[in-house]
Each structure stands twice: as C-alpha cells, then as structure tokens.
C-alpha positions in Angstrom: 0.0 0.0 0.1 1.3 3.4 -1.1 1.4 6.1 2.0 2.4 9.8 2.2 1.7 10.9 -1.3 3.5 8.1 -2.7 6.9 9.1 -0.9 7.0 6.0 1.0 5.3 2.3 0.6 4.2 -0.1 3.6 4.0 -3.7 2.3 2.6 -6.8 3.8 4.4 -9.9 3.0 1.9 -12.6 4.8 -0.9 -14.3 2.9 -3.5 -11.6 2.1 -7.5 -12.1 3.6 -10.5 -11.5 1.1 -13.3 -12.1 3.6 -14.4 -9.6 6.6 -14.1 -12.6 8.8 -10.7 -13.5 7.4 -9.7 -10.2 8.0 -10.7 -10.0 11.2 -8.9 -13.2 12.1 -5.5 -11.8 10.6 -6.0 -8.5 12.5 -6.5 -10.6 15.6 -3.0 -12.4 14.9 -1.2 -9.3 14.5 -2.6 -8.0 17.7 -1.6 -11.0 19.7 1.9 -10.8 18.1 2.3 -7.4 19.4 0.8 -8.0 23.0 3.3 -11.0 23.2 6.2 -8.3 22.2 5.1 -6.6 25.2 5.1 -9.7 27.4 8.1 -11.5 26.3 10.3 -9.4 23.4 10.5 -10.5 19.8 12.2 -13.8 20.9 8.9 -15.0 22.5 7.1 -14.8 19.1 6.3 -18.6 17.8 3.3 -19.9 15.8 2.0 -21.4 18.8 2.3 -18.8 21.1 0.8 -16.4 19.0 -2.5 -18.6 18.1 -2.7 -19.4 21.7 -2.6 -15.5 22.7 -5.1 -14.6 19.9 -7.2 -17.7 20.4 -7.2 -19.3 17.2 -6.0 -22.5 15.9 -2.3 -23.0 15.3 -3.5 -23.5 11.4 -4.8 -20.2 11.3 -1.2 -18.6 12.2 0.8 -20.9 9.5 -1.9 -20.5 7.0 -1.5 -16.5 7.1 2.3 -16.4 8.1 4.1 -19.4 6.8 7.4 -17.5 7.8 7.7 -16.0 11.2 9.6 -13.2 9.7 6.8 -12.5 7.7 4.5 -12.5 10.9 7.1 -10.2 12.5 7.5 -7.9 9.5 3.6 -7.4 8.8 3.2 -6.9 12.5 5.4 -4.1 12.0 3.8 -2.7 9.4 0.4 -2.8 11.2 1.6 -1.4 14.4 3.2 1.5 12.4 -0.1 1.9 10.3 -1.8 2.3 14.0 0.5 4.9 15.0 0.6 7.0 11.7 -2.0 9.1 12.4 -0.3 10.7 15.4 2.5 12.0 13.3 -0.1 13.1 10.3 -1.6 15.3 13.0 1.4 16.9 14.2 1.9 17.5 10.2 -1.4 19.2 10.2 -1.2 21.3 13.1 2.3 22.5 12.0 1.0 23.2 8.5 -1.7 25.1 9.7 0.6 27.4 11.9 2.5 28.0 8.9 -0.6 28.5 6.6 -2.0 31.3 9.0 1.0 33.2 8.0 1.4 35.0 4.9 4.7 34.4 2.9 6.0 37.5 4.0 5.4 36.8 7.8 7.0 33.7 7.1 10.2 35.2 6.3 9.9 38.0 9.2 11.7 37.8 12.4 8.3 38.0 14.2 6.4 35.2 12.0 9.6 32.8 12.4 9.4 33.2 16.1 5.6 32.7 16.2 6.6 29.5 14.2 9.3 28.3 16.6 7.0 28.6 19.6 4.2 26.6 17.7 6.2 23.8 16.4 8.1 23.3 19.6 4.4 23.0 21.5 3.4 20.7 19.0 6.3 18.5 18.9 6.5 18.4 22.8 2.7 17.3 22.8 3.7 14.6 20.4 6.5 13.2 22.4 4.8 13.3 25.6 1.9 11.3 24.0 3.9 9.0 22.6 6.0 8.5 25.8 2.8 7.7 27.9 2.2 4.7 25.9 4.7 2.7 27.4 3.6 -0.5 25.5 3.9 1.0 22.3 7.5 2.3 22.8 8.4 -1.1 24.0 6.9 -2.7 20.8 8.7 0.2 18.7 12.4 -0.5 20.5 11.8 -4.2 20.1 11.2 -4.1 16.4 14.1 -1.7 15.9 16.4 -4.0 17.7 15.4 -6.9 16.2 16.0 -5.1 12.9 19.6 -5.3 13.1 19.2 -9.1 12.6 16.4 -9.3 10.0 16.9 -8.1 6.8 13.1 -8.4 6.0 12.2 -6.1 9.0 15.2 -3.9 8.2 13.3 -2.9 5.0 10.2 -2.4 6.8 11.5 -0.1 9.6 13.5 1.9 6.8 10.0 2.4 4.9 8.3 3.3 8.2 11.2 5.8 8.7 10.8 7.3 5.1 6.8 7.6 5.6 7.4 9.8 8.8 10.4 12.0 7.7 8.5 12.6 4.4 5.5 13.9 6.7 8.3 16.4 8.4 10.1 17.3 5.1 7.0 18.8 3.9 6.5 21.3 6.6 10.0 22.0 6.0 9.8 22.5 2.3 6.6 24.8 2.8 9.3 27.1 4.8 11.7 27.0 2.1 14.6 25.4 3.8 17.6 24.4 1.7 17.8 21.1 3.1 14.3 19.8 4.1 15.8 16.0 4.0 18.6 16.9 6.9 16.0 18.8 8.6 13.6 16.0 8.6 16.1 13.5 10.0 17.3 16.0 12.7 13.6 16.2 14.2 12.8 12.7 13.9 15.9 11.6 15.2 15.6 13.9 18.1 11.9 12.7 18.8 12.9 9.1 19.1 15.7 10.0 21.2 13.5 11.9 23.7 10.9 9.3 23.8 13.9 6.7 24.7 14.9 9.1 27.7 11.5 9.3 28.9 10.7 5.5 28.7 14.3 4.7 30.2 13.7 7.3 33.2 16.5 9.4 32.4 14.3 12.7 32.0 10.9 12.8 33.7 7.6 13.7 31.1 7.6 17.2 32.4 11.3 18.0 32.6 11.9 21.8 31.7 14.6 19.8 29.8 12.6 18.5 27.1 11.3 22.2 26.2 15.0 23.4 25.8 15.8 20.6 23.9 13.2 21.0 21.1 13.1 24.9 21.1 17.1 24.9 20.8 16.5 22.3 18.0 13.6 24.2 16.1 15.6 27.7 16.4 18.7 25.9 14.6 16.3 24.7 12.0 14.2 27.7 11.4 16.5 30.7 10.8 15.3 34.3 12.6 14.5 35.6 9.0 15.4 34.5 5.4 15.0 36.3 2.3 12.1 36.4 -0.2 14.5 34.3 -2.7 15.5 31.7 0.1 11.8 31.5 0.9 10.8 29.9 -2.3 10.4 26.2 -1.9 12.9 24.3 -3.5 12.2 21.9 -6.3 
C-alpha cells in the first residue's frame, strides 16, 4: 500500500485475507503478536504462542504467515499504520501554523519566532503522548533492535522511517529550507531519542529539559529570518 503521497510504501508480506471474517482473524493474529512482544520481546514470537494469545487455531497463524519473519514484519507494518495518525496530526497542526501566516510573515523575524513557538509546542505534545504509551514504545524499540538481525524487518523499518520523515519534510519544504531532508532527519531523530530518554527514566515527562531541547533544535532549523529568494520552496 502506498502512503504519504507516494513517497514511501509499507508492504505486507503474509497471505492476504479476502473475506471480512478472515481479515478480522488476521488482524487478531497481528494484535496478539504485538501483545506478546510487550510481554516477552521478539524472541517470544512463535506460531503456537501467537495462536494461543489470539485464541485461534495454530493452523490459522501458519496459513497467513508460513514464515515467522513475515509475521514479525507484518506485525510491525500493522503497528506503524496504527500509530502514523499521530504523526499526521503533528504535520497538520504544523502546516496550519505556517499557513496562517502570509509568505511575507513567514520570512519575518516575528513570524519565524511564532513558528518556532508553535512547532515546539506541537512536538512536545507529540513526544509526551508517545512516551505516555509505554507498551507501544516497548514494541517499537523491540522491532528496531530486531531489525539489526532481520533484513526483511530492516526494510520495513526503513520504509516506516521514510514515511514519517516525508511528513516532516513537507513542512520544511513549505518554509523553503535549503535542506528539508536533513531537517526531517534531525527532528525525527530527536523525537525518538527524547521518547527513549523518558521511557528509560533518564528524564521525566514534564522536565524543562524537554522544552529546552526541542526549542534549541527548532531555532537551529528555522532561521530568525530569510530573504524572499530563500523562502521559495526548493524543487
């Protein structure tokens, strides 16, 4: 399936389900896989364990996912689809903040200062919401660690990263940044790191350090002002 204006694609590898009841059973298997990852990590994923957790016959898991790599990869793709809406909301909020300013205001010092404040608030809200869902962050970290050993999962995570970064990149394209690709990498990497820091207890979810970090990042990416020529989006 194509996502994010065709810039990235998330792919399912297991057997497709055609009927509504089959799709529901396949979904139950993927949901059970995610629950097991929270309880036991990736190494706890076995056909029999997943079937037990999903309350389906063992034959159902092997029918849709003959290969455990397909099951793990598809569980990650399913997980990403469930969570991508949060990133889309961040993008929509950010775009609304930028579009509320005229092109002239976007290039002014006052306009850029307002964008820094609003984008900082949006990112902080996103990070705190993500970090508050401990189970989902454990799942995400388990997938990312397993990807170092699983080439198929590596590809899935690469696609998911590209999907998220494409959303972020569009915002910086709107502002006419010379290198929106690098800016998206910085924002995405910072968000993931802050979520991990909160999850590991290194910093608290309401720590002033969070706001200082995000503010410094955004100020570095969005200059105080740009010329009219620099404000033209790059092709």
